[in-house]
C-alpha positions as CSV (number, residue, x, y, z in Angstrom):
1,M,17.0,-137.6,7.5
2,N,20.6,-137.0,6.8
3,G,21.8,-135.7,3.4
4,P,24.4,-137.5,1.3
5,T,27.9,-137.6,2.6
6,G,30.9,-136.0,0.8
7,S,32.0,-139.4,-0.3
8,E,28.6,-140.2,-1.8
9,L,28.5,-136.9,-3.6
10,Q,32.1,-137.5,-5.0
11,D,31.0,-141.0,-6.1
12,A,27.9,-139.6,-7.8
13,L,30.0,-136.9,-9.5
14,A,32.6,-139.4,-10.6
15,G,29.8,-141.6,-12.1
16,F,28.3,-138.6,-13.9
17,T,31.7,-137.6,-15.2
18,K,32.3,-141.1,-16.5
19,K,29.0,-141.2,-18.3
20,H,29.6,-137.7,-19.7
21,E,32.9,-138.8,-21.1
22,S,31.4,-142.0,-22.5
23,L,28.6,-139.9,-24.2
24,L,31.2,-137.5,-25.6
25,K,33.1,-140.4,-27.2
26,A,29.8,-141.8,-28.5
27,R,28.9,-138.5,-30.1
28,E,32.2,-138.4,-32.0
29,E,31.7,-142.0,-33.1
30,M,28.2,-141.2,-34.3
31,K,29.4,-138.2,-36.3
32,A,31.8,-140.5,-38.2
33,I,29.0,-142.9,-39.3
34,S,28.8,-143.3,-43.0
35,V,26.7,-146.0,-44.5
36,T,26.6,-147.1,-48.2
37,V,23.8,-149.4,-49.4
38,R,22.9,-150.7,-52.8
39,S,19.3,-150.9,-53.9
40,K,17.9,-154.5,-54.1
41,D,18.0,-154.3,-57.9
42,G,21.6,-153.1,-57.8
43,C,21.0,-150.0,-59.9
44,V,21.6,-147.4,-57.2
45,E,24.2,-147.0,-54.4
46,A,23.4,-144.4,-51.7
47,T,25.6,-143.1,-48.9
48,V,24.3,-141.3,-45.9
49,G,25.7,-139.9,-42.7
50,A,24.6,-140.4,-39.1
51,G,21.8,-137.8,-39.4
52,G,20.4,-139.5,-42.5
53,E,21.8,-136.8,-44.8
54,A,22.7,-138.1,-48.3
55,S,26.4,-137.7,-49.0
56,G,26.6,-139.8,-52.1
57,L,24.6,-141.4,-54.9
58,R,26.1,-143.7,-57.5
59,F,24.7,-145.6,-60.4
60,P,26.9,-148.7,-60.8
61,D,27.1,-150.3,-64.2
62,N,24.9,-147.5,-65.7
63,K,21.8,-149.8,-65.4
64,F,19.7,-146.7,-64.9
65,K,19.9,-146.0,-68.7
66,E,17.5,-149.0,-69.2
67,M,15.1,-147.9,-66.5
68,T,12.0,-145.8,-66.5
69,G,12.1,-142.6,-64.5
70,K,9.6,-144.1,-62.0
71,A,11.7,-147.3,-61.6
72,L,14.9,-145.3,-61.1
73,A,13.2,-143.0,-58.5
74,T,11.9,-146.1,-56.7
75,S,15.5,-147.5,-56.6
76,V,16.9,-144.2,-55.3
77,L,14.4,-143.9,-52.6
78,E,14.8,-147.5,-51.5
79,A,18.6,-147.3,-51.3
80,L,18.3,-144.0,-49.3
81,S,15.8,-145.5,-47.0
82,R,17.8,-148.6,-46.3
83,A,21.0,-146.6,-45.8
84,R,19.2,-144.3,-43.4
85,A,17.8,-147.2,-41.4
86,E,21.3,-148.8,-41.2
87,A,22.9,-145.5,-40.1
88,S,20.1,-145.0,-37.5
89,A,20.7,-148.6,-36.2
90,R,24.4,-148.0,-35.9
91,A,23.9,-144.7,-34.1
92,T,21.4,-146.3,-31.7
93,A,23.9,-149.1,-30.9
94,I,26.7,-146.6,-30.2
95,L,24.4,-144.6,-27.9
96,R,23.2,-147.6,-26.0
97,A,26.7,-148.9,-25.6
98,A,27.6,-145.5,-24.0
99,G,24.7,-145.9,-21.6
100,G,22.2,-143.6,-23.3
101,S,18.8,-144.1,-24.9
102,P,17.7,-142.8,-28.3
103,P,15.3,-139.8,-28.0
104,G,11.7,-140.9,-27.8
105,E,12.4,-144.4,-26.9
106,P,10.0,-145.7,-24.2
107,G,11.6,-145.6,-20.9
108,S,14.2,-143.0,-21.9
109,S,15.1,-140.6,-19.1
110,L,14.8,-136.9,-19.1
111,L,18.6,-136.6,-19.9
112,D,18.2,-138.8,-22.9
113,R,15.5,-136.4,-24.3
114,L,17.7,-133.3,-24.0
115,D,19.8,-131.9,-26.8
116,L,22.8,-134.2,-26.6
117,D,25.2,-131.7,-28.3
118,R,24.2,-128.9,-25.8
119,L,24.3,-131.3,-22.9
120,L,27.8,-132.6,-23.8
121,D,29.3,-129.1,-24.5
122,T,32.5,-129.3,-22.4
123,K,32.3,-125.6,-21.6
124,S,28.8,-125.9,-20.2
125,F,29.8,-129.1,-18.3
126,A,32.8,-127.3,-16.8
127,D,30.7,-124.3,-15.9
128,A,28.1,-126.5,-14.2
129,L,30.8,-128.1,-12.1
130,S,32.6,-124.9,-11.1
131,P,31.6,-123.3,-7.8
132,R,29.2,-120.4,-8.1
133,R,30.5,-117.0,-7.6
134,E,29.2,-115.1,-4.7
135,E,26.9,-112.4,-5.9
136,G,26.7,-109.2,-3.9
137,T,23.5,-108.9,-1.9
138,G,23.5,-105.1,-1.8
139,R,21.7,-103.0,-4.3
140,G,23.7,-100.6,-6.4
């Protein structure tokens, strides 16, 4: 059986490069995600980033002053949970639009389960594409 032709290899490399660039763009879009959600009772407003980290918490109209500690805690957790779910949904949509799959999703490929930041490191990618240096075969 014959191996792939030079043209097929070039096409495969071009396809991989295109997907790599698309995933790089997606990573930058995902880093910029910021979601602000208000609790259902309107007492708490939580802002989270793409990784679900809280970056802001507000108490509009000072309604919290009339709440018990337990009720306030419930509102805070609910707002954070809803904001995290929305941020995750946005990140997943961006990743899917770029041709990837969220980690752990059924049917995701090996590449989708790798560390995306490490995989997309432009230095590593460039190193992987550069020809290998010939190593000396003699012993020194």
